[in-house]
N, C-alpha and C positions, 0 to 999 in steps of 0.2 A: 727364741723364734716363735712367732705367733702361729696358732693353729688357724685352719680355715674358718672355724666358728668364731674365733676371736676377731678375725678380720671382718667377717660379715657384720658382727655387732658394731665394730668401729665405723664402718661405712654407713650403717643404718643410722647412727647418731649424726654423722655429718649430713646425711640426706635431709634430716629434719630442719636444717637451717636454710635449705635451698628450694624446697617445694612446699606448696600448700598442703594442709592436713588431709584434704580429701584425696590427695595423690599418694599418701604414705603407703597404702596397701599395694598400689601398682608398683611403686618404686621398690618396695621390699621383695615383691615377687620377681622383678627383673633381676635384682641382686642375687636372689636365691637361685634362679635359673642359670645366671652367669657363673656362679661358683660351682653349681652342680656340673655344668659343662666342663669347667676347668678340672674338677675332680675326675670326671670321666676321661678327660684327655690323658691324665697321668695314671690311669688304672693299668695294672699289669698282672699277669698270671704267674710268671716265673722269671728267674734271673739265671742266665747261663754265661759263664766267663765274664761276668760284669755287665752284660747287655740285657736290657729289659724287653720281654716279649709277652704277647698274647697268643693263645693257640686255639685251634679248632679241631676237636676229636673227629668230626665228620669228614673233614678234608685232609686231616693230618698235616695241616699247614700252620706255620707260625709267622707272626708279623712283628717287626721291630716297632716299639712304641716309645713315647717320651718317658724318660726316667722321672722319678719324683722331683719336685720342684727344687729341692736343695741338693740334687745330684748332678755333677757335671763330668762328662767324659774328657779326658786329657790324653796327650801323647798320641801314639799310633793305635788306631782302632781297626779291628777286623770283624766283618760280618760274614759268618759262615754260610755255606749252602744248606746245611742241615744242623739241627741241634738234637741231642739225645738227653732224655730225662728218664731215669729208671729203665723201664722196659719199652719205652716209646721213643720213636724218632720222628721228628717233624721237619718238613722242608720249609726253609725260610724263603717266602715268596714276595714279601712286601715290606717297604719302609713307610709307615703311616704318616699322614699329614702332621707336619711340625715335629716329627719324632726326634730329630737330631738338631732342631732349630736352636741357634745361639749356643751351641756346645763349644768346648774349648780344645777339641782334638786338633792335632797338627796334620795327621794324614788318615785316610780312610781307604780300606781295601775290602772289596766284595769278592768272596771266593765262590767257585762253582764246582759241581761234582757231576760231570756229564751234562745232562740237560736240566739239572737241578741248580737252583740259585734264585736270587732276587729277580723278579720280572717287572715289578712296579715300584717306582719311587714317587710318592704322592706329592702334592703341591707344598712348596715351602719346607719340604722335609729336611733340607740341609741349609736353609737360608741363614744369613747373618752369623755364620761360623767364621769369625774374624781371624782365627789362627790357622785355619785350614789351608795347607799349601799344595797337597797332592791327593788325588783321588784315582782309584782304579775301579772302574765300573765293570760289572760282570757281563759276559757274552750273552747271558740269558735275558738281559734287560730289554724290554720292548716299550715301556711307557715311563717317561720322565715328566713329572708334573710341573705345572705353572710355578715359576719362581723357585725352582728346586735349589739352585745355588745362588740366589740373589744376594748381592752384597757380601759374598765371600771374598773380601778385598785382597787377600794374600794368595788366593788360589792361582797357581802357576802351571799346573800340569793335570790334565784329565784326558782320558780316552773316551771316544764315542763308539759304542759297539755297533757292529754291522746291522743288527736287528732293530736298532733304534732309528726310525725313519722320520720322526718329527721332533723338533725342538720347539717347545711351547713358549708362551708369553713370559718374558722376564727371566728366562732360564739362567742366563749368565750376566744379567744386568748388574753393573757395579763391580764386576770382577776385574779390578784394576791391574792386577799382575798377570792376567791371562793374555799373553802376547801372541799366541798361536794356537790353533786347534785344527785337527784333521777330522773332517766330517765324512761319514760313510757315503759311498758312491754306488748306486743312486740313492736319493731320498724322495719323499713324497712331493707332489707338485707345489704344495704350500708348506714346505717342511721347516720353515723358519718363522717363528711367531712374532707377534708385536713386541717391540723393544727387547728382543731376545738377547742381543749383545750390547744393549744401550749402556754407554759409559764404561765399557770394558776396556782393557788395555791392548786389544788386538792391534798388531802392526801391519798385518796382511791377512787376507782371507780368500780362499778359493771356494766358491759356491759350487757344489757338485751337480752333475747332470741329474735330470729328473725334476729339479726345482725350477718352476716356471715363474714364480714370483714369491716375494716374502710378504709378510704383513708390515704395517706401518712402523716407522722408527726402528727398524731391525738393527741398524748399526749406528744410530744417531749418537752424537757426543763421544764417539771413539776418537779421542784427541790424538792418539798415536798412529792411527790407521793411515798408511801411505799407499797401499796397493790393493786393488780388488780385481779378481778374475771371475767373470760371469760365464755360465755354461751356454752352450750353443742354442738351447731351447728356452732361454730366459726371455720373457715377454714384457716385463714392466719394472721400471724403477719406481717403487711405491712412494707414497707420501712420506716426506721427511726421512727417507731411508738412510741417507748419509748426512742428515742435518748436523751442522756444527762439527764435522770431521775436518778440523782445521789444518791437517797435514795431508789430506788425500790429494794426490797429484796424478795417479795412474789408475784408469779403469777402462776396460774394453767394452764396446757395445756390440753384442752379437747380431747377426743378420735377422734374428727372430724378434728383435726388440720393437714393440709397438707403442709403448706409453712411457713418457717421462713426466711424473706427476708433481703435485704441489710441494714446494720447499724441499725437494729431494736432495739437492746439493747446497742447501742454505749454508753460506759461509765457507764453502770449500775454496782452496787457494788456486784454482785453475788459472792458467794464463791463456790457454786456448780451449775451445769447446766446440765440438762438432755434433750436430744432430743428424743421425743416419737417415737415408732415404726411406727406410722401412717404417719409421716412426709416424704414427697417424695422429697422436695427441701429444702436444707439448705445452706445458704450463710455464709461463714466464717466470713465475716465482721459483721454479726449479733452480734458476741461476741468478736471479736478479740481485741477490745479496752476496754474490761471489765478488770479492773486492778487487780482483786482479785480472779479470778476463780482458785481453786486448784483441784477440782474434776469435771471432764467432762465425761459425759456418752452418748454414742449413743446406745440406747436400742436395744436389740435383735430383728431382723426382717429378714425374708427370702426375702423380697422385697428390691431391690437395692435402694440406696440413691444417688440423684444427689447433688453433692457438688459444689458450685460456689466459685468464688474469689480465684484463685490459687496463686496470686502473693503477697507473704507475705511482700514484701517491702512496699506495700501500706497499709497493714492491720495489721502488727505486727505478732509475732510468738507464741502468747499464752505462753509466757515464764513462767507464774505463775502456769500453770497446772502441778501438781505432780502426779495425779492419773487419768488414762484414761481407760475407758471401751469402747472397739471398737466392736460393735455388728452388723455391717452392711457391705455389699459389696457396692462398688461404681458403679454408672451407667457408668461413664467414669473416667478413671484414669488420673491424671494430667500429664503434660509434665515434670514437675520438682518435686523434692521430698522435701517437707517442713519438718522441724524438730521441735518437741516440745522440746525446749532446756532445760527446767527445769524438764522434765518428770523423775519420779522415779519408778513408778509402772504402768505396762500395763497389762490389761486383754483383751483377744481376745475371742469374743463370739462364740457360738456353730455353727452359720450359716456362719461364715466368711470363704471364700476360697482364698482370696487374700488381702494382705496388700498394700495399695497404697503409703505409706510413709516410709521413713527411720525415725528412732527416735533417741533421744539423746543417745550419747555414755555413758552417765552417768547413764543410766537406771539401776535400781537395781534388779528388778524382772519382769519376763514376765510370766503371768499365762494363760494357754490355757484351754478353756472350750470345745474344740472339741476333738474328740477321734481318728480321722484319719488324722495324719500329712501329709500323702502322697498327699492329695488333697488341701493342703494349702500352697501357695507360701509365702515366707518371704523375707524381704529386710533389714536384720540386718547386721551391719558392723562386721568385724573381732574382733574389740575391744569389741563390745557388746557381741559377742559369747564367748569371753575369760573371761569376768568379770561378766556377768549377770547370775542370777539363773533362770533357766527355770523350771516352775512348771507345771506338766502335770496331767491329770486325773488318778485316781487310776486304776491300771492294764494296763497302756499304756506306761510304762517306756521303755520297749524294742522296741516298735514301734517308739518312738521318737529317740531312740539311733541309729536307722538304717534308718531313713527317710532322704532324701536329704535335705540339709540345716540345718535341726534341729539337725542332728547328730553332727554338728560342734560345738555345745554348750559344753563348758567345764563342766558346772555344771547343772545337770538335777536331779530333785527330784519329786516324786509323791506327789499329793495334800495331805496335812495333816502332811507331814514330815517337820522337821526343824533341823537346826544345822548340825553337821557333820553326814553324813548318809552313811552307806555302799552301798546304791544304787546310790550314786553319779555317774554320767557318767564318766568313766575313759578310754575312747577310746584312749587317748594319754598315752604312757607308762611313767613310772617314771624316765626314763633316758633322756627324751626329754624336752628341755626348750622352753618356748614361752614368748614373750613380753606381756604386758598387752593389746596390740593392737591385739594379736592373731597371731603374726608373729613367725614362727618356726625358731629356731637358731640351726645352726650346732654345735654340741658339747656343752661344758659348756661355758656360757658367761664369758667374760673377764672383762666386765664393771660392776661397782657397780650398784645396782638397785633392783627393785622388778620384779620377774618372776613367771610364772606359770609352775609348774612341777607336772604332774599327775592331782590331783584335789586340789592342795594346792598352796598358794602363798609363794614364797621363797624369802628372802631378802639376797642379796649378798653384803657383806661389803668390 
């Protein structure tokens, strides 16, 4: 086995081939400091029951440190609440940065003695322990560091103590066998950090009360996640929160929800999606790459909705949406008009006064839940008006037949009616021919095709 000094000399020789001579000294200094840092990382004061510690006589505390580089822990490991050496007893209060990183133990148990026990586990302290399957954390724990259990791929069981109110960035990222976890109730408002469970094996999660939002990517790439329960005081689905959760089908939206942010449900397999009336900000990219949504609803609300991500080239066109309920006015209208290319049925809510988009020319029905067409502007094409059935509330047929824009629809019927109906709008007389695009033709067409005459489609052969 090479010593640290031998390794330093070896790397110094390699360095000569890759850097100019004037940088030799700087390179050697960097190597010296890096190895000094590594040596300090593995410094220890004493060994008790096979565990390496440093101690402080002023505080009478001991901390778990990384064992020498050629030492590995295996099997079941226990970290006690106190250690005794000769006539002195020290409380074990901390597991230091990287202390147990890449170790080979299969289980780890922290003991407590009253209020004595480990209170802090620093960042990456237990990361990359690929054989670790079970962890028992102490009730004394109040601080769990960034990436503490990152890529512990076999970790299947762990408890979260009640005194631990925050899970930081990457805490359980890559823990592929961690299918469930019980979080303390309540936790801090931002108690789940960035990518905390990213790529983990969670199949379901209940986010406890107190948490109002997570950080970005909190549950992204959780391929087995199917069910999420949000607390009543939750306000935001953060950026990429459930990105690439390919099996997520069930999530509740609490009445406190205000934001649905960028790429938050990217790739999720929803077939229906409903934006609650409380939501003030909705980013199209939240769902634009969901490949199966057929029913999309923006629930009725008198408050305007801010819609972000107007550029469909970047986010897709929601081509799978067949049924759209549009119940909100927009805070700002887009500069361009996106189209739901696969849309078949559109319902317009009672509070809507302006439609921001044009829609597919293949749309079959448009249902209006408002009773005064004169205050609602529309953006339908001539082809749509010539071929789509407009369904209006009972008793409003005449209003729509005489309202700007709406009167141009060839087929209008009141709600509850179906089939050939004497109340179909017949503003165009039976001697006038129109193309399916709604373009009027002078006289009788001379070309074969399908035309609109009055309220009927006519085939000329």
